[in-house]
C-alpha positions as CSV (number, residue, x, y, z in Angstrom):
1,M,129.3,-47.1,156.8
2,A,132.8,-47.4,155.7
3,K,135.5,-44.8,156.3
4,T,139.0,-44.2,154.5
5,P,142.0,-42.6,156.1
6,E,141.7,-38.9,156.0
7,E,144.2,-38.3,153.4
8,H,143.2,-34.6,152.6
9,P,141.7,-31.7,154.4
10,V,138.1,-31.6,152.3
11,K,135.8,-33.9,153.7
12,A,133.7,-35.8,150.9
13,F,131.0,-37.9,150.3
14,G,129.5,-40.0,147.4
15,W,128.7,-43.7,146.8
16,A,131.2,-46.7,146.1
17,A,131.7,-50.1,145.1
18,R,133.5,-51.7,147.4
19,D,134.3,-55.0,145.7
20,S,133.5,-56.7,141.8
21,S,130.0,-57.3,143.1
22,G,129.7,-53.4,142.0
23,V,126.9,-53.0,144.6
24,L,127.9,-49.0,145.8
25,S,127.1,-47.6,149.2
26,P,127.4,-44.5,150.7
27,F,131.1,-43.4,151.3
28,R,132.8,-41.3,153.2
29,F,136.5,-40.1,152.1
30,S,138.2,-36.5,151.0
31,R,139.6,-34.2,148.9
32,R,142.7,-32.2,149.1
33,E,143.1,-28.8,149.8
34,N,141.9,-26.0,146.8
35,G,145.1,-24.8,145.7
36,D,146.8,-22.1,143.8
37,D,145.6,-23.5,140.3
38,D,142.8,-25.5,141.1
39,V,139.1,-24.7,140.8
40,T,136.2,-26.6,143.9
41,V,132.9,-27.7,142.2
42,K,130.3,-28.5,144.4
43,I,128.6,-31.2,142.3
44,L,124.5,-31.3,141.2
45,Y,124.9,-33.8,138.3
46,C,126.5,-36.8,136.5
47,G,126.3,-39.6,134.0
48,V,126.3,-43.0,134.4
49,C,128.5,-44.1,132.1
50,H,128.6,-48.1,130.3
51,S,132.5,-47.7,131.6
52,D,131.1,-46.9,135.5
53,L,130.0,-50.3,135.1
54,H,132.8,-52.1,133.6
55,A,134.6,-50.5,136.7
56,V,132.7,-50.9,139.3
57,K,132.9,-54.7,138.5
58,N,136.1,-55.0,137.5
59,E,135.6,-56.4,134.1
60,W,138.7,-54.6,133.2
61,G,140.7,-55.9,135.5
62,L,141.8,-52.2,135.8
63,T,139.8,-51.7,139.3
64,N,141.2,-50.6,143.2
65,Y,138.4,-50.9,145.4
66,P,137.0,-49.1,146.9
67,I,136.2,-46.8,143.4
68,V,133.9,-43.9,143.7
69,P,132.6,-43.1,139.7
70,G,131.6,-40.6,137.8
71,H,133.5,-39.0,134.8
72,E,130.1,-37.3,133.3
73,I,129.7,-34.4,135.9
74,V,127.9,-31.0,136.0
75,G,128.4,-28.3,138.9
76,I,128.9,-25.0,140.6
77,V,132.4,-23.3,141.1
78,T,132.8,-22.9,145.2
79,K,136.1,-21.9,145.5
80,V,138.8,-20.8,142.8
81,G,142.8,-20.7,143.8
82,K,144.6,-17.2,143.1
83,Q,146.3,-18.1,140.0
84,V,142.8,-19.4,138.9
85,Q,141.9,-16.9,135.8
86,K,138.7,-18.4,133.7
87,F,136.4,-18.9,136.2
88,K,135.0,-17.3,139.2
89,V,132.4,-18.8,141.9
90,D,129.2,-19.8,140.8
91,D,130.3,-20.1,137.3
92,K,128.2,-23.7,136.0
93,V,131.2,-26.3,134.7
94,G,131.8,-29.6,133.3
95,V,134.4,-32.1,134.5
96,G,134.6,-35.2,132.3
97,V,136.6,-38.4,132.2
98,L,140.4,-36.7,132.7
99,V,141.6,-34.7,135.6
100,G,145.4,-34.6,134.8
101,S,148.2,-35.3,132.5
102,C,151.6,-34.7,132.7
103,K,151.6,-31.6,130.2
104,S,154.8,-31.7,128.6
105,C,154.8,-35.4,126.2
106,E,154.0,-35.0,122.6
107,S,150.0,-35.3,123.1
108,C,149.5,-32.8,125.5
109,Q,151.4,-30.0,123.2
110,Q,149.0,-31.0,120.1
111,D,146.2,-30.8,123.3
112,L,145.5,-34.2,123.8
113,E,145.7,-35.7,127.1
114,N,143.5,-37.9,126.7
115,Y,147.1,-39.5,124.7
116,C,149.8,-38.8,127.5
117,P,151.2,-41.9,129.0
118,Q,150.7,-40.2,132.4
119,M,147.0,-38.9,132.2
120,V,145.3,-38.7,135.4
121,F,141.6,-40.1,135.4
122,T,139.1,-38.6,137.3
123,Y,138.3,-41.8,139.0
124,N,140.3,-44.7,139.6
125,S,143.5,-43.2,138.6
126,I,146.7,-41.9,140.9
127,D,147.1,-38.3,141.1
128,H,150.4,-37.0,141.4
129,D,150.0,-36.0,144.7
130,G,150.0,-39.8,145.0
131,T,146.4,-40.3,145.8
132,K,143.4,-41.9,144.5
133,T,141.4,-40.3,142.3
134,Y,137.7,-40.4,143.3
135,G,135.1,-39.6,140.9
136,G,131.7,-37.4,140.2
137,Y,128.5,-39.6,142.5
138,S,130.3,-37.3,144.7
139,D,128.9,-34.2,146.3
140,V,132.1,-32.1,145.8
141,I,135.3,-32.3,143.2
142,V,138.5,-30.5,143.7
143,I,140.8,-30.5,139.9
144,H,143.3,-28.1,138.6
145,Q,142.1,-25.3,136.4
146,H,143.5,-26.5,133.1
147,F,141.0,-29.7,133.3
148,V,137.5,-27.5,133.9
149,L,135.3,-27.2,131.4
150,R,133.0,-23.5,130.9
151,F,129.2,-25.5,130.5
152,P,127.4,-23.2,128.4
153,D,124.8,-21.2,129.9
154,N,122.6,-22.2,127.5
155,L,122.8,-26.2,127.6
156,P,120.8,-27.5,130.2
157,S,122.9,-29.5,133.4
158,D,121.5,-32.8,133.4
159,A,120.5,-33.6,130.1
160,G,124.6,-31.9,128.9
161,A,126.1,-34.2,131.4
162,P,126.7,-36.9,129.2
163,L,128.1,-35.2,126.2
164,L,132.0,-35.0,129.1
165,C,132.1,-38.4,128.0
166,A,129.4,-40.0,125.4
167,G,129.4,-36.5,123.8
168,I,133.2,-36.5,123.3
169,T,133.7,-40.0,122.5
170,V,132.0,-39.5,119.7
171,Y,132.4,-35.7,118.8
172,S,136.5,-36.1,118.3
173,P,136.7,-39.2,116.1
174,M,133.5,-37.9,113.5
175,K,136.0,-34.7,113.3
176,Y,139.0,-36.4,113.2
177,Y,138.4,-39.6,110.8
178,G,136.5,-36.8,108.4
179,M,133.3,-37.8,109.4
180,T,131.5,-34.5,108.9
181,E,131.0,-33.5,105.1
182,P,127.4,-32.8,103.8
183,G,125.9,-35.2,101.9
184,K,127.5,-38.1,103.0
185,H,126.5,-41.6,104.4
186,L,127.2,-42.3,108.1
187,G,126.5,-45.8,109.5
188,V,125.9,-45.7,113.7
189,A,126.3,-49.1,115.5
190,G,124.6,-49.2,118.4
191,L,122.1,-46.9,119.8
192,G,122.2,-46.6,122.6
193,G,124.0,-43.7,125.3
194,L,127.1,-43.0,122.5
195,G,125.3,-44.2,119.6
196,H,122.0,-41.8,120.2
197,V,124.5,-38.7,120.5
198,A,126.4,-39.7,117.5
199,V,122.8,-39.9,115.4
200,K,122.3,-36.6,116.7
201,F,126.0,-35.4,115.9
202,G,125.6,-36.6,112.1
203,K,122.5,-35.0,111.7
204,A,124.2,-31.8,112.5
205,F,127.3,-32.3,110.2
206,G,124.8,-32.6,107.3
207,L,125.3,-36.6,107.2
208,K,122.8,-39.1,105.5
209,V,122.9,-41.3,108.7
210,T,121.5,-44.6,109.4
211,V,120.7,-46.5,112.9
212,I,122.3,-50.0,111.9
213,S,121.3,-52.3,115.6
214,G,119.6,-55.3,116.3
215,S,117.0,-54.5,117.4
216,P,114.2,-53.8,116.1
217,S,111.9,-51.7,118.3
218,K,114.6,-49.0,118.4
219,E,113.5,-47.9,115.0
220,V,110.9,-45.7,115.5
221,E,112.5,-44.2,118.3
222,A,116.2,-43.9,116.1
223,I,113.4,-42.0,113.5
224,N,111.3,-40.5,115.2
225,R,112.6,-39.0,117.9
226,L,116.0,-39.0,117.1
227,G,115.9,-37.9,113.8
228,A,118.1,-40.7,111.5
229,D,117.3,-41.1,108.0
230,S,117.3,-45.0,108.4
231,F,117.0,-48.1,110.6
232,L,119.2,-51.4,109.6
233,V,118.0,-54.1,111.5
234,T,121.4,-56.5,111.4
235,S,119.3,-59.8,111.8
236,D,117.5,-58.9,108.7
237,P,119.7,-60.7,106.2
238,T,117.5,-59.2,103.0
239,K,117.6,-55.4,104.3
240,M,121.9,-56.6,105.4
241,K,122.5,-57.5,101.6
242,A,120.6,-54.3,100.2
243,A,123.0,-52.0,102.0
244,I,126.5,-53.5,101.1
245,G,128.5,-50.9,100.4
246,T,126.7,-47.8,100.5
247,M,127.5,-46.5,103.7
248,D,131.2,-43.5,104.2
249,F,131.8,-44.1,107.4
250,I,130.5,-46.2,110.3
251,I,131.1,-45.5,113.9
252,D,130.7,-48.7,115.8
253,T,129.5,-47.8,119.6
254,I,128.5,-51.3,120.8
255,S,130.3,-52.2,123.9
256,A,129.4,-56.1,123.8
257,V,131.2,-58.8,121.9
258,H,129.6,-58.0,118.6
259,P,131.0,-59.8,114.6
260,L,132.9,-56.8,112.7
261,L,132.0,-58.3,108.8
262,P,128.6,-57.5,109.2
263,L,129.8,-53.8,109.0
264,L,132.7,-53.9,107.1
265,S,130.4,-55.0,104.1
266,L,128.3,-52.3,104.7
267,L,131.2,-49.7,103.8
268,K,132.0,-48.6,100.2
269,L,135.3,-48.3,98.8
270,N,137.6,-46.0,101.2
271,G,135.4,-46.5,103.9
272,R,136.4,-46.1,107.4
273,L,134.6,-48.0,110.2
274,V,135.5,-46.6,114.1
275,T,134.6,-48.6,116.9
276,V,134.5,-46.6,120.7
277,G,132.5,-49.3,122.3
278,L,135.4,-51.1,124.2
279,P,134.0,-54.4,124.7
280,D,135.7,-56.4,127.3
281,K,136.9,-59.4,124.9
282,P,138.4,-59.0,121.5
283,L,137.0,-58.8,118.7
284,E,137.8,-61.1,115.4
285,L,139.0,-59.0,112.1
286,P,138.1,-60.3,109.0
287,I,141.8,-59.2,106.7
288,F,139.7,-59.6,103.0
289,P,137.1,-57.2,103.3
290,L,139.9,-54.4,104.6
291,V,142.0,-55.4,101.9
292,L,139.2,-56.1,99.1
293,G,137.8,-52.2,99.6
294,R,140.5,-50.5,101.0
295,R,138.8,-50.3,104.0
296,L,139.9,-48.7,106.8
297,I,139.0,-49.9,111.2
298,G,140.2,-47.2,113.5
299,G,139.7,-46.4,117.2
300,S,139.5,-43.5,119.4
301,D,139.3,-41.8,122.9
302,F,137.3,-39.4,124.0
303,G,139.5,-35.7,123.3
304,G,141.3,-33.7,124.9
305,I,140.1,-30.8,126.8
306,K,140.0,-28.2,124.1
307,E,138.7,-29.9,122.1
308,T,135.7,-31.3,124.4
309,Q,135.2,-27.6,124.3
310,E,134.9,-27.1,120.7
311,M,132.1,-29.9,121.5
312,L,129.8,-28.1,124.4
313,D,130.3,-24.8,122.1
314,F,129.2,-27.0,119.0
315,C,126.0,-29.1,121.1
316,A,125.2,-25.4,122.6
317,K,124.7,-23.9,119.0
318,N,123.2,-27.1,117.8
319,N,121.2,-27.5,121.1
320,I,122.3,-31.2,121.4
321,T,121.7,-33.0,124.4
322,A,121.7,-36.7,125.7
323,D,118.3,-38.4,125.6
324,I,118.7,-38.8,130.0
325,E,116.2,-40.1,132.4
326,L,116.9,-38.8,135.9
327,I,117.9,-40.6,138.8
328,K,118.3,-39.9,142.9
329,I,121.9,-41.8,144.0
330,D,120.1,-44.2,146.4
331,E,118.7,-45.6,143.3
332,I,121.8,-46.0,141.1
333,N,122.6,-49.8,142.2
334,T,118.9,-50.5,139.8
335,A,120.1,-48.1,137.7
336,M,123.4,-50.4,136.6
337,E,121.3,-53.4,136.7
338,R,119.3,-51.7,133.6
339,L,122.6,-50.3,132.2
340,A,123.6,-54.0,132.4
341,K,120.7,-54.9,130.6
342,S,120.3,-51.7,127.6
343,D,117.0,-51.0,129.6
344,V,118.0,-47.6,129.3
345,R,117.1,-44.6,126.9
346,Y,119.5,-43.0,126.6
347,R,121.8,-42.3,129.8
348,F,121.0,-42.2,133.7
349,V,122.3,-39.3,134.9
350,I,121.9,-38.8,138.6
351,D,120.8,-35.8,140.6
352,V,123.5,-35.3,142.5
353,G,122.2,-31.9,144.1
354,N,118.9,-33.2,145.4
355,S,119.5,-36.3,146.5
356,L,123.1,-36.9,148.0
357,S,122.4,-36.2,151.4
358,H,125.1,-36.9,154.9
359,P,124.2,-40.0,156.8
């Protein structure tokens, strides 16, 4: 059992990766004492995001080992500081992708902490006190009250957890880029953790939704289970040709390197392609379809705290959750292997509260 120096007084326990093999194993570490503005959360569930897989294997070249991943956290408040007004002990809360920002820059003042240059990620980041952040594959977390989210009572804790990253990552661009107008046609490229939630949001906004996928086997699920209106297989040239110029928007959730030209050709005049999937290598951007169709291509990176709360409340009102496979913490390495092969429908969630125990 590896140990780290006791930087903080609160003992914590989780699973960490130590090198680019990405293999996770039990790990003792520490959290800071609950300060005046802090909330301590006993973690019950944590979603397994594709970013976690990239991070444990250092595929983006940014990992500082050891790393405890996890930024789709749902738990129960066990302690609050004396300045905390919005939360009390026993509240159900969520913690998403960020746990800190400068609170004074232009982005922060617009409730866009997710674009703050001094943003502190929930894991693999350096907090304002100079110590490293560790994520939700663990038993407890201490965070500033500003970055704690009220988790609606009628949202299930396990199936709701992935909304804290997968959910907001598609909700935010759909709102910003105007993908909410009833009757418009939305294409969702990729039917994984992000894509399957985007389909549900699209239907809740009143859009016509087409799933764009290279996997013909997902068609029945996309239409019957997730509620998509149609399914387009990228490997079928006849159907792809027939769909040219039919979509108002496409949200591209594909995390592997893939060609953009087939997607851009599906857009109408003034169509918008927004990419959120973060492939680990650059994509080739063909300019002609942009120019000839006055199309836009854009990006988006999850969302600020205010918008994430809005998204959770929207999900509670519209009964939107992720489709999950609940796993025990000691199944995480197998889950990561399966995630790398896209062998999950559609998000793994770790049952932290019932499976993480100190040795």
